[in-house]
C-alpha positions in Angstrom: -21.9 93.2 13.1 -21.1 92.7 9.4 -21.1 89.2 7.9 -19.2 88.2 4.8 -21.3 88.2 1.6 -23.4 85.0 1.0 -21.0 83.8 -1.7 -18.2 83.3 0.9 -17.5 79.6 1.7 -19.2 78.3 4.9 -15.9 77.7 6.6 -15.4 81.5 6.7 -18.8 82.7 8.0 -20.0 79.8 10.2 -17.5 80.5 13.0 -18.4 84.2 12.9 -22.1 83.5 13.2 -21.5 81.1 16.1 -19.4 83.6 18.0 -22.0 86.3 17.3 -24.8 84.2 18.7 -22.9 83.2 21.9 -21.7 86.5 23.3 -18.9 86.3 25.8 -17.0 83.4 24.2 -19.0 80.7 26.0 -19.2 78.6 22.9 -16.7 78.8 20.0 -17.0 76.7 16.8 -13.7 76.7 15.0 -13.4 75.7 11.3 -10.6 73.4 10.4 -10.4 74.8 6.9 -12.8 74.1 4.1 -13.5 70.5 5.3 -16.8 70.0 7.2 -14.9 68.9 10.4 -15.0 71.3 13.2 -13.9 71.1 16.8 -16.4 72.1 19.5 -15.0 74.0 22.4 -17.1 74.7 25.5 -15.5 76.5 28.4 -12.0 75.5 27.3 -12.8 71.8 26.7 -12.9 70.0 23.4 -15.9 67.8 22.6 -17.0 65.6 19.7 -20.1 67.0 17.9 -21.2 63.5 16.9 -19.1 61.2 19.1 -18.3 57.6 18.3 -20.7 55.4 20.3 -19.4 51.8 20.2 -16.4 49.6 20.0 -15.9 46.2 18.5 -13.5 43.7 20.0 -12.2 40.7 18.0 -9.6 38.1 18.7 -8.9 35.1 16.4 -7.2 33.1 19.2 -9.5 32.5 22.2 -8.2 29.5 24.1 -6.5 29.9 27.5 -2.7 30.4 27.5 -2.6 30.8 23.7 0.6 32.7 22.7 0.8 35.4 20.1 -2.9 36.4 20.5 -4.0 39.9 19.3 -6.9 41.9 20.5 -8.4 44.1 17.8 -10.4 47.1 19.1 -12.3 48.9 16.3 -13.8 52.4 16.5 -15.8 54.2 13.7 -15.7 58.0 13.6 -18.7 59.7 12.2 -17.9 62.0 9.2 -19.5 64.8 11.2 -17.7 63.9 14.5 -16.6 67.5 14.8 -13.1 66.6 16.1 -10.4 64.1 15.3 -9.6 61.2 17.6 -6.7 62.1 19.8 -6.6 59.1 22.1 -8.2 56.1 23.7 -8.3 54.5 27.1 -8.8 50.8 27.3 -9.3 49.2 30.8 -10.0 45.6 31.8 -13.0 45.7 34.0 -14.0 42.0 34.2 -12.3 38.7 33.9 -10.9 36.4 36.6 -7.2 36.6 35.4 -6.0 40.1 36.2 -2.3 39.4 35.8 -1.7 38.3 32.2 0.9 40.7 30.8 1.0 42.7 27.5 3.8 43.6 25.1 3.1 47.3 25.4 5.8 48.2 22.9 4.0 46.1 20.3 0.8 48.0 20.4 -0.1 49.2 16.9 -3.0 50.9 15.1 -4.2 51.1 11.5 -7.1 52.4 9.4 -9.6 49.8 8.6 -10.8 46.6 10.2 -9.1 43.3 11.2 -8.1 41.3 8.1 -8.8 44.4 6.0 -5.8 46.5 7.2 -5.2 49.9 5.8 -2.5 52.5 6.4 -0.7 52.4 9.8 -1.5 55.0 12.4 1.2 56.2 14.8 0.3 55.4 18.4 2.0 55.9 21.7 0.9 53.4 24.4 1.4 53.1 28.2 -0.1 50.4 30.5 -0.8 50.5 34.2 -0.8 46.9 35.4 -2.5 47.7 38.7 -5.4 49.4 37.1 -5.3 47.1 34.0 -5.5 50.3 31.9 -4.0 51.2 28.5 -3.6 54.9 27.6 -3.2 55.4 23.9 -2.3 58.7 22.2 -2.3 59.4 18.5 0.4 61.9 17.6 -1.3 62.4 14.3 -5.0 62.5 15.3 -7.4 60.3 13.4 -9.8 62.4 11.2 -13.6 62.1 11.2 -15.0 59.5 8.9 -12.2 57.1 9.6 -12.4 53.5 10.9 -9.6 52.9 13.3 -8.4 49.6 14.8 -6.0 49.3 17.7 -4.2 46.0 18.3 -3.1 45.0 21.8 -0.7 42.1 22.2 -0.7 40.0 25.4 2.2 37.7 26.0 -0.4 35.0 26.0 -4.2 34.8 26.6 -5.4 34.7 30.2 -4.8 31.4 32.0 -8.4 31.0 33.1 -11.5 30.8 31.0 -14.0 33.6 31.5 -15.7 36.5 29.9 -13.2 39.4 29.8 -14.6 42.9 29.4 -12.7 46.1 28.4 -14.2 49.5 28.9 -13.2 51.9 26.1 -13.2 55.7 26.3 -12.4 58.0 23.4 -10.8 61.5 23.6 -11.1 64.2 20.9 -8.0 65.9 19.8 -7.7 69.4 21.2 -7.3 71.2 24.5 -8.8 69.7 27.6 -10.5 66.8 25.7 -13.8 65.7 27.2 -14.0 61.8 27.4 -16.6 59.9 25.5 -17.5 56.4 26.8 -17.8 53.9 24.0 -19.0 50.9 26.0 -17.4 47.6 26.5 -15.5 45.2 24.3 -16.2 41.6 25.3 -13.8 38.8 24.8 -14.7 35.2 25.7 -11.7 33.0 26.6 -12.3 29.2 26.5 -10.6 26.2 28.2 -10.5 23.5 25.4 -10.3 20.8 28.1 -13.8 21.7 29.3 -15.3 20.5 26.0 -14.2 16.8 26.5 
């Protein structure tokens, strides 16, 4: 097999080498242009090369029944993530109140962190109240190297104080995305009457 001359950009010859090394198409590394981001495909599924590994959860209103609360879930994508972020799944796994509702249509996302908001990111959200699970899709996938914050809006905070936990899973953009667990966001909800 002939390879392009050494002066060719890496985004041209790297996929050819990967395909030559893995006969039969078991592993394909596809270049996304001259940028260093690549998507990793294995047996028809898309994976992160360097997946995000944690989530931060912040709320500035933490008393029971507080209206207009916002829950900020922040995820950092490694510059060498290998794939853009195509979606997130956020599921309440702990907390005594499992009935407090959300304004699903007010879900939003942006680049940056809470109180340091950057450009908005389009997001499509759905919520299964029985499973307490949000499914979020980004029509314009979030590129590697970005810090993304998703904002969930409950009608009000839970009506009972407790430690509420939300399991977060990331999905790379691409065919048959392989989920990557990011761990849990923890939110402590307080009853101000318990302090007196």
